[in-house]
Biopython code that builds the backbone (N, CA, C, O; Angstrom):
import numpy as np
from Bio.PDB.StructureBuilder import StructureBuilder

atoms = [
    (1, "MET", "N", (0.600, -1.095, -0.032)),
    (1, "MET", "CA", (-0.116, 0.037, -0.137)),
    (1, "MET", "C", (0.563, 1.184, 0.132)),
    (1, "MET", "O", (1.323, 1.250, 1.098)),
    (2, "ASP", "N", (0.341, 2.278, -0.759)),
    (2, "ASP", "CA", (1.266, 3.266, -0.749)),
    (2, "ASP", "C", (1.343, 4.192, 0.728)),
    (2, "ASP", "O", (0.322, 4.144, 1.415)),
    (3, "SER", "N", (2.182, 4.801, 1.104)),
    (3, "SER", "CA", (2.599, 5.127, 2.514)),
    (3, "SER", "C", (2.695, 6.487, 2.270)),
    (3, "SER", "O", (3.101, 7.224, 3.169)),
    (4, "ILE", "N", (2.416, 6.880, 1.304)),
    (4, "ILE", "CA", (2.214, 8.854, 0.985)),
    (4, "ILE", "C", (1.316, 9.434, 0.975)),
    (4, "ILE", "O", (1.266, 10.601, 0.584)),
    (5, "TRP", "N", (0.127, 8.616, 1.507)),
    (5, "TRP", "CA", (-1.327, 9.106, 2.270)),
    (5, "TRP", "C", (-1.653, 8.332, 3.068)),
    (5, "TRP", "O", (-1.445, 7.120, 3.106)),
    (6, "ASP", "N", (-2.538, 9.419, 4.212)),
    (6, "ASP", "CA", (-2.817, 9.084, 5.444)),
    (6, "ASP", "C", (-4.231, 8.523, 5.585)),
    (6, "ASP", "O", (-4.595, 7.717, 6.442)),
    (7, "ALA", "N", (-5.027, 9.105, 4.550)),
    (7, "ALA", "CA", (-6.351, 8.602, 4.496)),
    (7, "ALA", "C", (-7.237, 8.542, 2.942)),
    (7, "ALA", "O", (-6.931, 9.111, 1.894)),
    (8, "LEU", "N", (-8.212, 7.805, 3.172)),
    (8, "LEU", "CA", (-8.820, 7.938, 1.611)),
    (8, "LEU", "C", (-10.220, 8.217, 1.621)),
    (8, "LEU", "O", (-11.135, 7.655, 2.224)),
    (9, "ARG", "N", (-10.217, 8.992, 1.000)),
    (9, "ARG", "CA", (-11.626, 9.695, 0.730)),
    (9, "ARG", "C", (-12.368, 9.663, -0.456)),
    (9, "ARG", "O", (-11.533, 9.236, -1.253)),
    (10, "PHE", "N", (-13.729, 9.899, -1.279)),
    (10, "PHE", "CA", (-14.198, 9.216, -1.979)),
    (10, "PHE", "C", (-14.809, 10.595, -2.504)),
    (10, "PHE", "O", (-15.300, 11.314, -1.634)),
    (11, "ALA", "N", (-14.838, 11.076, -3.908)),
    (11, "ALA", "CA", (-15.448, 12.303, -4.374)),
    (11, "ALA", "C", (-16.674, 11.715, -5.428)),
    (11, "ALA", "O", (-16.503, 10.738, -6.157)),
    (12, "ARG", "N", (-17.847, 12.452, -5.363)),
    (12, "ARG", "CA", (-18.971, 12.082, -5.356)),
    (12, "ARG", "C", (-18.812, 11.310, -7.066)),
    (12, "ARG", "O", (-19.256, 10.199, -7.355)),
    (13, "SER", "N", (-18.186, 12.099, -7.866)),
    (13, "SER", "CA", (-17.846, 11.384, -9.443)),
    (13, "SER", "C", (-17.001, 9.922, -9.814)),
    (13, "SER", "O", (-16.776, 9.355, -10.883)),
    (14, "ALA", "N", (-16.518, 9.485, -7.852)),
    (14, "ALA", "CA", (-16.022, 7.672, -7.912)),
    (14, "ALA", "C", (-17.121, 7.118, -7.967)),
    (14, "ALA", "O", (-16.724, 5.958, -7.853)),
    (15, "SER", "N", (-18.057, 7.047, -8.042)),
    (15, "SER", "CA", (-19.709, 6.373, -7.805)),
    (15, "SER", "C", (-20.162, 6.105, -9.098)),
    (15, "SER", "O", (-20.784, 5.166, -9.593)),
    (16, "ARG", "N", (-19.525, 7.559, -9.696)),
    (16, "ARG", "CA", (-20.818, 7.205, -11.563)),
    (16, "ARG", "C", (-21.036, 6.314, -11.933)),
    (16, "ARG", "O", (-22.200, 6.093, -12.267)),
    (17, "HIS", "N", (-19.778, 5.056, -12.116)),
    (17, "HIS", "CA", (-19.749, 3.680, -12.953)),
    (17, "HIS", "C", (-20.572, 2.723, -11.939)),
    (17, "HIS", "O", (-21.007, 1.650, -12.356)),
    (18, "ARG", "N", (-20.786, 3.150, -10.534)),
    (18, "ARG", "CA", (-21.661, 2.049, -9.856)),
    (18, "ARG", "C", (-20.524, 1.052, -9.276)),
    (18, "ARG", "O", (-20.732, -0.138, -9.041)),
    (19, "ILE", "N", (-19.290, 1.718, -9.079)),
    (19, "ILE", "CA", (-18.348, 0.523, -8.159)),
    (19, "ILE", "C", (-18.569, 0.888, -6.996)),
    (19, "ILE", "O", (-18.818, 2.023, -6.590)),
    (20, "SER", "N", (-18.459, -0.325, -6.283)),
    (20, "SER", "CA", (-18.814, -0.360, -4.637)),
    (20, "SER", "C", (-17.240, 0.512, -4.060)),
    (20, "SER", "O", (-16.155, 0.335, -4.613)),
    (21, "LYS", "N", (-17.455, 1.432, -2.867)),
    (21, "LYS", "CA", (-16.131, 1.749, -2.244)),
    (21, "LYS", "C", (-15.422, 0.793, -2.211)),
    (21, "LYS", "O", (-14.329, 1.034, -2.724)),
    (22, "ARG", "N", (-15.567, -0.582, -1.701)),
    (22, "ARG", "CA", (-15.003, -1.810, -1.095)),
    (22, "ARG", "C", (-14.421, -2.425, -2.467)),
    (22, "ARG", "O", (-13.914, -3.504, -2.159)),
    (23, "ASP", "N", (-14.312, -2.253, -3.509)),
    (23, "ASP", "CA", (-13.946, -2.906, -4.747)),
    (23, "ASP", "C", (-13.320, -2.039, -4.862)),
    (23, "ASP", "O", (-12.236, -2.543, -5.158)),
    (24, "ILE", "N", (-13.113, -0.392, -4.834)),
    (24, "ILE", "CA", (-12.286, 0.433, -5.282)),
    (24, "ILE", "C", (-11.024, 0.419, -4.265)),
    (24, "ILE", "O", (-9.845, 0.568, -4.588)),
    (25, "THR", "N", (-11.503, 0.221, -3.057)),
    (25, "THR", "CA", (-10.463, 0.142, -2.117)),
    (25, "THR", "C", (-9.546, -0.582, -2.352)),
    (25, "THR", "O", (-8.385, -0.171, -2.348)),
    (26, "HIS", "N", (-10.007, -2.309, -2.709)),
    (26, "HIS", "CA", (-9.362, -3.457, -2.842)),
    (26, "HIS", "C", (-8.263, -2.919, -4.327)),
    (26, "HIS", "O", (-7.051, -2.936, -4.112)),
    (27, "VAL", "N", (-8.541, -2.666, -5.133)),
    (27, "VAL", "CA", (-8.095, -2.152, -6.449)),
    (27, "VAL", "C", (-6.550, -1.381, -5.758)),
    (27, "VAL", "O", (-5.380, -1.736, -5.899)),
    (28, "ILE", "N", (-7.162, -0.180, -4.965)),
    (28, "ILE", "CA", (-6.132, 0.836, -4.714)),
    (28, "ILE", "C", (-4.961, -0.437, -3.886)),
    (28, "ILE", "O", (-3.934, -0.637, -4.535)),
    (29, "VAL", "N", (-5.080, -1.122, -2.750)),
    (29, "VAL", "CA", (-4.418, -1.807, -2.202)),
    (29, "VAL", "C", (-3.817, -2.888, -2.680)),
    (29, "VAL", "O", (-2.730, -3.067, -2.131)),
    (30, "ASN", "N", (-4.107, -3.749, -3.550)),
    (30, "ASN", "CA", (-3.849, -4.911, -4.380)),
    (30, "ASN", "C", (-3.501, -4.798, -5.949)),
    (30, "ASN", "O", (-3.444, -5.781, -6.689)),
    (31, "TYR", "N", (-3.238, -3.237, -6.431)),
    (31, "TYR", "CA", (-3.202, -2.921, -7.809)),
    (31, "TYR", "C", (-2.222, -4.067, -8.403)),
    (31, "TYR", "O", (-1.479, -4.783, -7.733)),
    (32, "SER", "N", (-2.383, -4.080, -9.789)),
    (32, "SER", "CA", (-1.502, -4.630, -10.729)),
    (32, "SER", "C", (-0.315, -3.507, -11.503)),
    (32, "SER", "O", (0.874, -3.730, -11.733)),
    (33, "VAL", "N", (-1.181, -2.157, -11.814)),
    (33, "VAL", "CA", (-0.274, -1.543, -12.237)),
    (33, "VAL", "C", (-0.430, -0.196, -11.471)),
    (33, "VAL", "O", (-1.422, -0.074, -10.751)),
    (34, "ARG", "N", (0.418, 0.773, -11.559)),
    (34, "ARG", "CA", (0.306, 2.118, -10.850)),
    (34, "ARG", "C", (0.980, 3.092, -11.777)),
    (34, "ARG", "O", (2.055, 2.724, -12.251)),
    (35, "PHE", "N", (0.533, 4.243, -12.098)),
    (35, "PHE", "CA", (1.566, 5.177, -12.651)),
    (35, "PHE", "C", (0.615, 6.727, -12.182)),
    (35, "PHE", "O", (-0.536, 6.776, -11.748)),
    (36, "GLU", "N", (1.388, 7.658, -12.403)),
    (36, "GLU", "CA", (1.129, 8.800, -12.656)),
    (36, "GLU", "C", (0.516, 9.522, -13.557)),
    (36, "GLU", "O", (1.318, 9.382, -14.480)),
    (37, "GLN", "N", (-0.393, 10.257, -14.016)),
    (37, "GLN", "CA", (-0.405, 10.758, -15.229)),
    (37, "GLN", "C", (-0.694, 12.400, -15.519)),
    (37, "GLN", "O", (-0.882, 13.161, -14.570)),
    (38, "ALA", "N", (-0.707, 12.722, -16.465)),
    (38, "ALA", "CA", (-0.840, 14.500, -15.928)),
    (38, "ALA", "C", (-2.529, 14.584, -16.039)),
    (38, "ALA", "O", (-3.458, 13.889, -16.452)),
    (39, "PRO", "N", (-2.393, 15.383, -15.648)),
    (39, "PRO", "CA", (-4.302, 16.621, -15.603)),
    (39, "PRO", "C", (-4.415, 16.777, -16.725)),
    (39, "PRO", "O", (-3.591, 17.295, -17.478)),
    (40, "PRO", "N", (-5.864, 16.177, -17.092)),
    (40, "PRO", "CA", (-6.433, 16.980, -18.559)),
    (40, "PRO", "C", (-6.555, 18.576, -18.651)),
    (40, "PRO", "O", (-6.738, 19.162, -17.584)),
    (41, "PRO", "N", (-6.484, 19.216, -19.648)),
    (41, "PRO", "CA", (-6.353, 20.569, -19.756)),
    (41, "PRO", "C", (-7.712, 20.928, -19.318)),
    (41, "PRO", "O", (-8.488, 19.974, -19.372)),
    (42, "GLY", "N", (-8.176, 21.939, -18.935)),
    (42, "GLY", "CA", (-9.204, 22.676, -18.629)),
    (42, "GLY", "C", (-9.023, 23.014, -17.334)),
    (42, "GLY", "O", (-7.951, 23.298, -16.800)),
    (43, "GLY", "N", (-10.865, 22.948, -16.487)),
    (43, "GLY", "CA", (-11.012, 23.971, -15.402)),
    (43, "GLY", "C", (-10.176, 23.337, -14.498)),
    (43, "GLY", "O", (-9.364, 22.468, -14.814)),
    (44, "PRO", "N", (-10.396, 23.836, -13.168)),
    (44, "PRO", "CA", (-9.265, 24.372, -11.983)),
    (44, "PRO", "C", (-9.684, 22.581, -10.986)),
    (44, "PRO", "O", (-9.192, 22.290, -9.895)),
    (45, "ALA", "N", (-10.141, 22.169, -11.355)),
    (45, "ALA", "CA", (-10.601, 20.556, -10.854)),
    (45, "ALA", "C", (-9.294, 19.843, -11.504)),
    (45, "ALA", "O", (-8.641, 19.030, -10.850)),
    (46, "SER", "N", (-8.990, 20.166, -12.710)),
    (46, "SER", "CA", (-7.643, 19.633, -13.557)),
    (46, "SER", "C", (-6.195, 19.594, -12.888)),
    (46, "SER", "O", (-5.194, 18.915, -13.114)),
    (47, "ARG", "N", (-6.470, 20.517, -12.049)),
    (47, "ARG", "CA", (-4.830, 20.666, -11.668)),
    (47, "ARG", "C", (-4.101, 19.801, -11.135)),
    (47, "ARG", "O", (-2.895, 19.988, -11.297)),
    (48, "SER", "N", (-4.407, 18.892, -10.539)),
    (48, "SER", "CA", (-3.613, 17.613, -9.693)),
    (48, "SER", "C", (-3.312, 16.671, -10.748)),
    (48, "SER", "O", (-4.073, 16.484, -11.697)),
    (49, "THR", "N", (-2.218, 16.082, -10.590)),
    (49, "THR", "CA", (-1.617, 14.743, -11.392)),
    (49, "THR", "C", (-2.747, 13.450, -10.511)),
    (49, "THR", "O", (-3.030, 13.340, -9.318)),
    (50, "ARG", "N", (-3.209, 12.548, -11.842)),
    (50, "ARG", "CA", (-3.591, 11.692, -11.108)),
    (50, "ARG", "C", (-2.691, 10.716, -11.279)),
    (50, "ARG", "O", (-1.706, 10.617, -12.010)),
    (51, "ILE", "N", (-3.476, 9.598, -10.027)),
    (51, "ILE", "CA", (-2.881, 8.552, -9.475)),
    (51, "ILE", "C", (-3.547, 7.499, -9.829)),
    (51, "ILE", "O", (-4.508, 7.178, -9.129)),
    (52, "VAL", "N", (-3.131, 6.536, -11.245)),
    (52, "VAL", "CA", (-3.845, 5.845, -11.629)),
    (52, "VAL", "C", (-3.709, 4.240, -11.175)),
    (52, "VAL", "O", (-2.625, 3.662, -11.241)),
    (53, "TYR", "N", (-5.040, 3.526, -10.663)),
    (53, "TYR", "CA", (-4.857, 1.882, -10.359)),
    (53, "TYR", "C", (-5.247, 1.852, -11.369)),
    (53, "TYR", "O", (-5.817, 2.721, -12.028)),
    (54, "LEU", "N", (-4.686, -0.267, -11.851)),
    (54, "LEU", "CA", (-5.386, -1.160, -12.249)),
    (54, "LEU", "C", (-5.448, -2.177, -11.862)),
    (54, "LEU", "O", (-4.393, -2.778, -11.657)),
    (55, "GLY", "N", (-6.606, -2.761, -11.615)),
    (55, "GLY", "CA", (-6.366, -4.216, -10.984)),
    (55, "GLY", "C", (-7.949, -4.680, -10.948)),
    (55, "GLY", "O", (-9.000, -4.118, -11.254)),
    (56, "GLU", "N", (-7.636, -5.875, -10.468)),
    (56, "GLU", "CA", (-9.042, -6.858, -10.114)),
    (56, "GLU", "C", (-9.603, -6.560, -8.689)),
    (56, "GLU", "O", (-8.947, -6.720, -7.660)),
    (57, "ASP", "N", (-11.132, -6.024, -8.752)),
    (57, "ASP", "CA", (-11.616, -6.101, -7.854)),
    (57, "ASP", "C", (-11.991, -7.272, -7.063)),
    (57, "ASP", "O", (-11.388, -8.325, -7.273)),
    (58, "LEU", "N", (-12.919, -7.218, -6.174)),
    (58, "LEU", "CA", (-13.022, -8.190, -4.980)),
    (58, "LEU", "C", (-14.266, -9.458, -5.944)),
    (58, "LEU", "O", (-14.808, -10.252, -5.175)),
    (59, "HIS", "N", (-14.628, -9.601, -7.348)),
    (59, "HIS", "CA", (-15.335, -10.260, -7.872)),
    (59, "HIS", "C", (-14.727, -10.255, -9.067)),
    (59, "HIS", "O", (-15.410, -10.280, -10.091)),
    (60, "GLY", "N", (-13.228, -10.220, -9.118)),
    (60, "GLY", "CA", (-12.061, -10.790, -10.639)),
    (60, "GLY", "C", (-12.753, -9.503, -11.726)),
    (60, "GLY", "O", (-13.293, -10.173, -12.607)),
    (61, "ARG", "N", (-12.919, -8.424, -11.973)),
    (61, "ARG", "CA", (-13.219, -7.576, -12.494)),
    (61, "ARG", "C", (-12.298, -6.683, -12.949)),
    (61, "ARG", "O", (-12.139, -5.722, -12.196)),
    (62, "ARG", "N", (-11.451, -6.694, -14.225)),
    (62, "ARG", "CA", (-10.631, -5.507, -14.262)),
    (62, "ARG", "C", (-11.014, -3.891, -14.190)),
    (62, "ARG", "O", (-11.677, -3.356, -15.078)),
    (63, "LEU", "N", (-10.477, -3.117, -12.928)),
    (63, "LEU", "CA", (-10.760, -1.859, -12.915)),
    (63, "LEU", "C", (-9.841, -0.769, -13.277)),
    (63, "LEU", "O", (-8.655, -1.081, -13.387)),
    (64, "GLU", "N", (-10.040, -0.048, -13.397)),
    (64, "GLU", "CA", (-9.625, 1.386, -13.279)),
    (64, "GLU", "C", (-9.915, 2.115, -12.615)),
    (64, "GLU", "O", (-11.058, 2.556, -12.736)),
    (65, "VAL", "N", (-9.113, 2.597, -11.641)),
    (65, "VAL", "CA", (-9.590, 3.896, -11.107)),
    (65, "VAL", "C", (-8.298, 4.944, -10.458)),
    (65, "VAL", "O", (-7.262, 4.626, -9.874)),
    (66, "MET", "N", (-8.700, 5.950, -10.735)),
    (66, "MET", "CA", (-8.071, 7.090, -10.503)),
    (66, "MET", "C", (-8.254, 8.207, -9.260)),
    (66, "MET", "O", (-9.382, 8.595, -8.955)),
    (67, "ALA", "N", (-7.126, 8.664, -8.611)),
    (67, "ALA", "CA", (-7.310, 9.661, -7.801)),
    (67, "ALA", "C", (-6.261, 10.503, -7.734)),
    (67, "ALA", "O", (-5.256, 10.418, -8.441)),
    (68, "VAL", "N", (-6.570, 11.729, -6.478)),
    (68, "VAL", "CA", (-5.539, 12.625, -6.879)),
    (68, "VAL", "C", (-5.042, 12.406, -5.205)),
    (68, "VAL", "O", (-5.523, 11.603, -4.406)),
    (69, "LEU", "N", (-3.849, 13.463, -4.953)),
    (69, "LEU", "CA", (-3.496, 13.590, -3.285)),
    (69, "LEU", "C", (-3.639, 14.966, -2.849)),
    (69, "LEU", "O", (-2.971, 15.972, -3.087)),
    (70, "GLY", "N", (-4.551, 14.785, -2.234)),
    (70, "GLY", "CA", (-4.934, 16.060, -1.192)),
    (70, "GLY", "C", (-4.491, 16.848, -0.438)),
    (70, "GLY", "O", (-3.425, 16.360, -0.064)),
    (71, "THR", "N", (-4.675, 18.040, 0.167)),
    (71, "THR", "CA", (-3.744, 18.886, 0.634)),
    (71, "THR", "C", (-3.606, 18.409, 2.193)),
    (71, "THR", "O", (-2.749, 18.791, 2.991)),
    (72, "ASP", "N", (-4.618, 17.520, 2.414)),
    (72, "ASP", "CA", (-4.116, 17.049, 4.019)),
    (72, "ASP", "C", (-3.407, 15.666, 4.075)),
    (72, "ASP", "O", (-3.306, 15.056, 5.140)),
    (73, "ARG", "N", (-2.927, 15.194, 2.919)),
    (73, "ARG", "CA", (-2.032, 14.016, 3.151)),
    (73, "ARG", "C", (-3.102, 12.520, 2.772)),
    (73, "ARG", "O", (-2.926, 11.312, 2.926)),
    (74, "GLU", "N", (-4.150, 13.294, 2.261)),
    (74, "GLU", "CA", (-5.626, 11.965, 1.607)),
    (74, "GLU", "C", (-5.431, 12.269, 0.561)),
    (74, "GLU", "O", (-5.148, 13.300, -0.050)),
    (75, "LEU", "N", (-5.737, 10.510, 0.218)),
    (75, "LEU", "CA", (-5.955, 10.051, -1.395)),
    (75, "LEU", "C", (-7.510, 10.261, -1.571)),
    (75, "LEU", "O", (-8.278, 9.807, -0.723)),
    (76, "ILE", "N", (-7.983, 10.963, -2.696)),
    (76, "ILE", "CA", (-9.240, 11.272, -2.883)),
    (76, "ILE", "C", (-9.233, 10.652, -4.516)),
    (76, "ILE", "O", (-8.676, 11.035, -5.544)),
    (77, "VAL", "N", (-10.359, 9.230, -4.117)),
    (77, "VAL", "CA", (-10.453, 8.614, -5.286)),
    (77, "VAL", "C", (-11.395, 9.811, -6.619)),
    (77, "VAL", "O", (-12.390, 10.346, -6.131)),
    (78, "ILE", "N", (-11.253, 9.994, -7.364)),
    (78, "ILE", "CA", (-12.390, 10.563, -8.343)),
    (78, "ILE", "C", (-12.818, 9.863, -9.583)),
    (78, "ILE", "O", (-13.705, 10.309, -10.310)),
    (79, "HIS", "N", (-12.154, 8.731, -9.817)),
    (79, "HIS", "CA", (-12.586, 7.953, -11.077)),
    (79, "HIS", "C", (-12.676, 6.789, -10.974)),
    (79, "HIS", "O", (-11.593, 6.224, -10.821)),
    (80, "ALA", "N", (-13.863, 5.936, -11.002)),
    (80, "ALA", "CA", (-13.660, 4.126, -11.003)),
    (80, "ALA", "C", (-14.900, 3.648, -11.859)),
    (80, "ALA", "O", (-16.117, 3.800, -11.754)),
    (81, "MET", "N", (-14.039, 2.985, -12.779)),
    (81, "MET", "CA", (-14.623, 2.026, -13.663)),
    (81, "MET", "C", (-14.193, 0.708, -14.120)),
    (81, "MET", "O", (-13.283, 0.012, -13.671)),
    (82, "PRO", "N", (-15.067, 0.457, -15.174)),
    (82, "PRO", "CA", (-14.357, -1.380, -15.684)),
    (82, "PRO", "C", (-13.244, -0.747, -16.339)),
    (82, "PRO", "O", (-13.292, 0.473, -16.496)),
    (83, "LEU", "N", (-12.309, -1.359, -16.718)),
    (83, "LEU", "CA", (-10.704, -1.330, -17.462)),
    (83, "LEU", "C", (-11.381, -0.627, -18.965)),
    (83, "LEU", "O", (-12.452, -0.916, -19.499)),
    (84, "ARG", "N", (-10.549, 0.180, -19.321)),
    (84, "ARG", "CA", (-10.964, 0.528, -20.918)),
    (84, "ARG", "C", (-9.558, -0.148, -21.737)),
    (84, "ARG", "O", (-8.429, -0.482, -21.376)),
    (85, "ARG", "N", (-10.204, -0.141, -22.841)),
    (85, "ARG", "CA", (-9.324, -0.370, -23.845)),
    (85, "ARG", "C", (-7.481, 0.319, -24.075)),
    (85, "ARG", "O", (-6.436, -0.156, -24.518)),
    (86, "LYS", "N", (-7.978, 1.887, -23.379)),
    (86, "LYS", "CA", (-6.671, 2.175, -23.705)),
    (86, "LYS", "C", (-5.981, 2.023, -22.464)),
    (86, "LYS", "O", (-5.060, 2.820, -22.285)),
    (87, "TYR", "N", (-6.201, 1.226, -21.606)),
    (87, "TYR", "CA", (-5.115, 0.712, -20.489)),
    (87, "TYR", "C", (-5.027, -0.526, -20.649)),
    (87, "TYR", "O", (-4.289, -1.108, -19.854)),
    (88, "LEU", "N", (-5.643, -1.250, -21.578)),
    (88, "LEU", "CA", (-5.362, -3.013, -21.470)),
    (88, "LEU", "C", (-4.015, -2.889, -21.910)),
    (88, "LEU", "O", (-3.466, -3.865, -21.399)),
    (89, "ALA", "N", (-3.093, -2.209, -22.613)),
    (89, "ALA", "CA", (-1.676, -2.589, -22.978)),
    (89, "ALA", "C", (-1.127, -2.289, -21.893)),
    (89, "ALA", "O", (-0.007, -2.787, -22.011)),
    (90, "LEU", "N", (-1.182, -1.766, -20.838)),
    (90, "LEU", "CA", (-0.310, -1.401, -19.518)),
    (90, "LEU", "C", (-0.750, -2.239, -18.684)),
    (90, "LEU", "O", (-0.291, -2.100, -17.550)),
    (91, "TYR", "N", (-1.790, -3.418, -18.900)),
    (91, "TYR", "CA", (-1.881, -4.125, -17.724)),
    (91, "TYR", "C", (-1.084, -5.900, -18.091)),
    (91, "TYR", "O", (-1.190, -6.686, -19.032)),
    (92, "PRO", "N", (-0.463, -5.905, -17.043)),
    (92, "PRO", "CA", (0.240, -7.040, -16.947)),
    (92, "PRO", "C", (0.109, -8.426, -17.791)),
    (92, "PRO", "O", (-0.841, -9.164, -17.530)),
    (93, "GLU", "N", (0.987, -8.770, -18.735)),
    (93, "GLU", "CA", (0.302, -9.723, -20.080)),
    (93, "GLU", "C", (-0.388, -11.102, -19.201)),
    (93, "GLU", "O", (-1.450, -11.594, -19.585)),
    (94, "GLU", "N", (0.192, -11.523, -18.258)),
    (94, "GLU", "CA", (-0.238, -12.784, -17.332)),
    (94, "GLU", "C", (-1.330, -12.426, -16.772)),
    (94, "GLU", "O", (-1.915, -13.308, -16.143)),
    (95, "ASP", "N", (-1.929, -11.090, -16.814)),
    (95, "ASP", "CA", (-3.226, -10.566, -15.798)),
    (95, "ASP", "C", (-4.252, -10.370, -16.816)),
    (95, "ASP", "O", (-5.416, -10.527, -16.448)),
    (96, "ALA", "N", (-3.991, -10.004, -18.227)),
    (96, "ALA", "CA", (-4.712, -9.613, -19.102)),
    (96, "ALA", "C", (-5.664, -10.376, -20.141)),
    (96, "ALA", "O", (-6.310, -9.914, -21.081)),
    (97, "GLY", "N", (-5.517, -12.013, -19.562)),
    (97, "GLY", "CA", (-6.160, -12.471, -20.338)),
    (97, "GLY", "C", (-7.571, -12.708, -19.583)),
    (97, "GLY", "O", (-8.517, -13.213, -20.187)),
]
sb = StructureBuilder()
sb.init_structure("model")
sb.init_model(0)
sb.init_chain("A")
sb.init_seg("    ")
for serial, (resi, resn, name, xyz) in enumerate(atoms, 1):
    if name == "N":
        sb.init_residue(resn, " ", resi, " ")
    sb.init_atom(name, np.array(xyz, "f"), 0.0, 1.0, " ", f" {name:<3s}", serial, name[0])
structure = sb.get_structure()
């Protein structure tokens, strides 16, 4: 587990695709791939670097989870959904089957 953050919070947008907090947390703790992604261009919410976690939830579904590091060292989950094709190539070959 990452030690740079002290707490886990969930933005309203994290539940948009109906992924449970329990499954999201499982992916963050047990990820297969973790990387940072530059923020998208645009409004004020896009200023923070995204931390992307790719992994399986408690049901074996491959998910993508995005979070940002908050000012109080909390990890704020902003996005969670089934793994999209654009991230599939980043998934470890032995896990992608």
